[in-house]
N, C-alpha and C positions, 0 to 999 in steps of 0.2 A: 720388487716385482711391479710391473706396470699394471694399469687398470685392465688392459686387454687380457693379461695373463691370469687375472683373478677368476675363480669359478663363477658362472652365471647364476646358478640356483641359489647359493648362499646369499648373493647380493639381492636377488629378488625377495628371498625370505626376509632378510634384514629390512628391506624397504617396506615390505608389507606389514611387518611387526611394528615398525616406526609409524606407519600411516594410520594403523588402527589402535595404537596404544592409547590407553586412558590414564596413564601415569604422569604425563608431562604437566598437565594443569590441575592435577589432583591436589586438594587442600590437605593440610596436615590433620592428624587424627583428632587433635583437640578442637580444631575449627569445625570438623564434621560433627563431633559430639555436641558442641554448643548449638550448631544450626538445627540438628534434629531434635534435641531436647527442648529447644525454644518453641518448636511448633506443636509439642504435645499438649501443653497446658491450654485448656479452654475455660476461660473465665473472664468476666468483665467485658472488655471491648470485643473479644473474639466471639462471645456468646451472642452479643447484640448483632454483630455482623452475620453470624450463622442464622439467627432468626430472620434477619432481613433477607438473606439469600434464599432461605426456604420460602418465605412469603412471595418473593419475586418469581421463583421457580414454579410455585403453585399457580400463580396468576398466568404464567406462560403456558403451563399445561392446560389450564382452564380455557384460555382463549386460543390455544393452538398456535402460539407464536414461538418459532424457533429462535429468533433473535433474543427475546426476553429470557428464554431458558439458558442460552449461552451466556448471557450477562450474569445470571445467577450463579452459574458454575464457575465463572471467573473470580467471583468474590468469596466463594465458599472456603472456610478454613478446615474442612474435613480431612484434607490430605495429611495434615500434620500428625494426628494421632495414629493414623493407619501406617504411615511410613515409620513412625516411632516404634510401633509393634515389630515391624520388620527389622529395624535397627537393633531393638532389644534381643530379638531371636538371634541375630547375626553375631552379637558380642556376648551372648549368654548373660544378659543383665536382667534377672528376673524381677527385681523391684521396678525397673523401667517398663517391662512388659505389663506388669499389673497396673502401673500408673497410666500407661497409654490405653489399655483396655477399659479402665475406669472412665477416662475422659471420652473415649469413643462411645461408650454406653450412654453417658450423659448427653453427648451430642445427638445420638440417635433418638433418645427419648424426647429431647426438646424439639428436634426436627419433626418427629411424628406428631407431637402435641400441636405445634404451630400449623402444620399442614392440615390436621384434622379440624382445627378451629376455623381455618379459612374455608375449607370445603363444606363445613356445616353452614357457614354464613352465606356463601355465594349462591346466587339464584341460578347459576349455570351448572346443571347437574349432569349433562351428557358427557360421556368419555370421548375425547377427541383423539385423533390419530397419534399425536405426540405422546399422549398418555398411554394409549393401548400398546405402543411400540415398546414400552418398558415392562410388559407383563409376561413376555415369553423369552427368557434368556436361553442362550445356546452356547455351544463350545466356542463359537467365535467371540463371545463376550469374555471367555476365559483368556483367549489369545490376546485380546485387546488389553485386558487388565495386566497380563504379564508384561506385554511390551510397554504399556504405560508406566507400570511400576519401575521397570528397568530404566526408562528414560528419566523418570522423576528422581530416582536415587542417584543416577549419574549426574544430573543437574545440581542436586544439593551438595554433592561431594566435590564440586569444582571450586577453584580459588575465586573466580569471578562468577557471581550468581547470574543466571540467565532467566529468560521467560519460559523455561521448560515446564515448571509447575502449573501455570495457568493452562498451558496446552494439554498437559496430562489430565487436569481436572475436566476439560471439555471432552477429551477422547474417552475417558473411562466413565464419565457421566455418573457421578456419585449422587448429585442432588435430585435429578428427576425420578430415580427409582424410589427414594425415600418419600418424596412428595406423592408419588403414585400410591405407595402403601398407605399414606395418610388419607388420600381420596377413598381408597378401598375401605378403610376403617370407618370413615364418615358416612359411607353409603352402604355398609354391610356386605361388601362383595369380597368374600374370603378367597376366591380363586385369583382375583387380581392382586390381592394382598400377598398371597404366597409367591406368585411370579415376580412381583416387584421387589419384595424383600429378599428373595433368593438372588435376584440380579445384583442388589446392593451387597449381599454377602459375597458373591463371586468377585465383584470388584475389590472389596476390602481384603479378602483373603489373598488373592493373587497379586495385588499390589504389595502387600506386606511380604509375601514369599519371595517375589522377585527382588524386593529391597534387601531381604536377608541374604539371598544368594550373592548379590553384588557386594554387600558389605564383607562377606566372607572371601570373595574373590579379590577384594582390595586389601585383604589382610589387615583390616582395622583392628587396633589393639583390643583384645577381649577383656572382660571383667576379671579382675584378679581373684585368686582363691576360689575359682569356680569348681563345683563338684562335678567330677567326670560322669558319675551316674546321672546327675541332674541334667547335664548337657546332652547326654544320650537320650534321656527321656524327652527333652524339648524337641530334639530332632525327630523322634518317633511321632510325637504329637503333631508336629508341623506337617509331616508326611501324611499322617492319618487324616488331618483336617483337609489337606489338599485333595486327597483321593475322594473323601466323602462329599466335598464340594463340587468336584469336577464330574463325578459319575452322572448325576441327574442332567447336567447340561449336555453331556454327550448323547444321552437318550433323547432329549428334546431336540438337539441338532439333527439327529438321525431322523426323527419324526418330521421335522421341518423340511429336510431334503427330500424325503419320500413324498410329502405333499406337493412340493414344487415339481418333482418329476412326474407325478400323476397329472397335475394340471397341464404341464407342457405337452405330455403325450395325448391328453384328451383334446386340447386345442388343435393339435396337428391332425388328429383323427377326424374331428368335426370338419376342418377345412378340406380334407381330402375326400371325405365321403358325402358331404351334404352341400358344399359350396359349388353348385353347378348352375347351368343356365335355366334349369327347370325347377329348382328348389332354392329356397332362401331361408336361412336360420335367423329368425327375428329375436330370439332370446335363448341364452344358454346358462345353465346352472351346474357347475362342477363342484361336487362335494367329496373331497378326499377322505374324510372320516368315514363316510358310509359307502365309498366307492361307487357313487351314483353320478351318471351323466344325464341331465334332464334338458331336453331341447323342445323348442316351439318352432315348427316349420310351416312355411306357406309355399304355394306353388302346386306342382303336380302331386296328387295324392299317392303316398307310398303304401302299397299293400303290405300285409303281414309277412308275406314271403320275401319281399324286398328288404324289409327291416330285419328279418331273420338272417338274410345273407350278409347284411351290413354288420350285424352283431357278431357274426363269425370272424370278422376281421379284427375284433378287439384284441384277441390274443396276440396277433402279429404286430399290434401297435403298442405292446407292453401294458395292456389293460385287460389281462386275462380274467381277473377277478372283479371287473367292473360290470355294472348293470346299466344298460342303455334304455332310456324311457323317452319316447317321442310323442309330442302332442301335435295333432293336426285334425282338420275337419274334412269330411267327405265331400263337401260342396266347394272345395277349393280348386277343382280341376280347371275352372275358367280363368284363374289368375295367371297372367303372363308375367313371369318374374323379370324377364328382360325389359318389358315396358315399365314395370314397377321400379326397377333400378334406374331406368332412363328418366322416369318422372321425378324420382327423388333427386337425381343429379340436376335436372332442370330447375327444380324448386330451389336447391342450394345455390345454383348459379344466379337465378333471378334475385334471391335475397342478398347475395354477396354484391351483385351489381347495384342494387338499391342502396345498400349500406355504403358502397363507395361513392355513389352520387351524393348521398347526404353528407358524407365527410368532405367531398370536394366543394359542396355549397358552403359548408361551415368555414372551410379554408378561404374561399373567395370572400365571404363576409368579413372575416378577420383581416384579410388583405385590404379590403376597402376601408375598414375602420382605421387601420394603420396608415393608409395613404392620406385619409382625412386629417388624422392627427399630425402627420408630417407637414401637410400644407399649412395647418394652423400654426405649428411651431415656426415655420418659415415666415409667416405673416407677423407673428409675435416678435421676431427678431428685428423686423423693419419698423415696427411701431415706435419704439423709443426715439430714434433719430428724427422721424417725421414729426412727432409730437413736440419735440424740443425746438424744432424750427418754428413751429406755430406759436409755442408758448415757452419762451426762454426762462421764465420764472420757475419752471419745474426743475428741481434739483435731483430727485430720485423717483423711480417708479418700479412697480412690481406688477407682473401680469400672470394670470393663472385662470384655470377653469375651476368652478366651485358649484356646490349645490346650496339651495336656500331653504330656510325654515322660518316660519312666522308663527307667533302665538295664535293669531286669528285662525289660520288654517289648521293648526294643531297637527302638522305633519310636514314631511320633507317633500319639496318639489324636485323630482328627479331630473327635470330638464336642466341641462348644464347652463350655468351663467358665466359669461366672460367678465372677469373681475380685473379692474385697473385701479391700483392704489398709488396715489401721487403724494409726493412731499414737495412743497413749494416754498420759494423764498419769501413771497408775499401773497396775501390772500387773493383768491380768485373771485371775481365778481359772479353774480348769478348768470349773467349773459355768457361769460367765459365757460362756466360749468356746463351750461346747455349746449354751447358750441362743441365742447369736447365730447359730450355724450352722443350728440348727433354724428359727429365725425367718427367716433369709435364704432357705432352701430353700422354705419355705412362702410367703414374700412374692413371690418371682419365679417360682414354680412350675417350678423347674428341679431335676432330679435331681442334677446335678453342680455343686457349689459349692466354693470354696476360700477359706479365711480365713487371712490373713497379718497378724500383729500385730507392729508394731515396739515396742521398749521393753518387751517381755515378758520378765520375769526367770524363769528356770526355778527350780522348787522345789529346795531344797538336798537333796543325797543324804545320808541318814542312815547313819552308820558305826557298827556295833555291835561292841564289843570282845569278844573271846572270853574266857570265864572261865578262870582258871588252875586246873589240876587240883591237888588237894591230894595 
């Protein structure tokens, strides 16, 4: 049967299965077992690396540096015990699960202690945005942990190890939440501690669960002589832990979405009702928790009847339970909002033009300096040939710009000095030295020059004997 006679759908199905297959480069069960068990143990080098990573991540959170935090996540060894738990669940190896849990507990304790010590000692006590971002986990963190755990366990089970694990460590962010928990303990902020430690729990639980699912899907050899009741109990416990972990995140995600919707509706409402030619909103405060929209308005005074009419539009904007509060003064009728906006734009334009002029002047000054330097370099290239014609005894020379310092002045003279260092075949006379110095000053048009001559023999000092008295 020719290729054209074969059914199309089976061919497409076969090609899709081959394209997405994970079996081709899968390592054997013994290799997978060795790789995952090797990452569980945390002692010696791994513990020192862990403490270093925690210290680096704490500094990154403290100074709000994303790059430093990413670096800490790259060197963290926390992924090993977590994926070991998932592997133990997948093959029903209960001693392995207990060993992985023990090592993870030790790692968490050491991480908390290290971060607490740092945040006790640091003078920077304010919570930065990178730290605050780890205090409110949501359902999206669950999805990230599941996807990260899947990618991680797939990478570990390959014949050729890749850089998947560092990427998973960055995506799932195990280090920052535990460091944020340490910050919270050091500063007595239990609300931050709960949110940060819950985020760490989400990442750990769902990385382990996705690892267990992949191990079962790959049919990795299970532990021999496993108790059927025990394996069923492990499945139930894993399911229960997953449900208990995910439920709070779903609630937090729902609350976060509701806050985002409220803020978006409120901004659209303000732009539609107050952004006119006669009124201008100078300040707005939108609080989703209290359903309050507080505005400060200038321009034409809005009477209570007009504000009541505007408030009636809240329901149509999806803000039916919101409260509108407008601050304005009765003596604002004389303010022309159009002129105010025009004045602000004029000031911004003037400042921008002045800034551009200053930048242009700086650029021109730099161009002039560069041009002077280029001229000097061209003259320096011509000096050796000219000087050699005048004084053939010169064998080598070095030319440069320098700064001078003397003990008498006890300071540095910032005026640049043109320095000429000569190496001669025979000593120069005093007359020749003076001639070179005068020629050099006239040649480069510089008031400050310095001549240094190697192989210059000083003139012998004459000693006159005193005549004896008769």
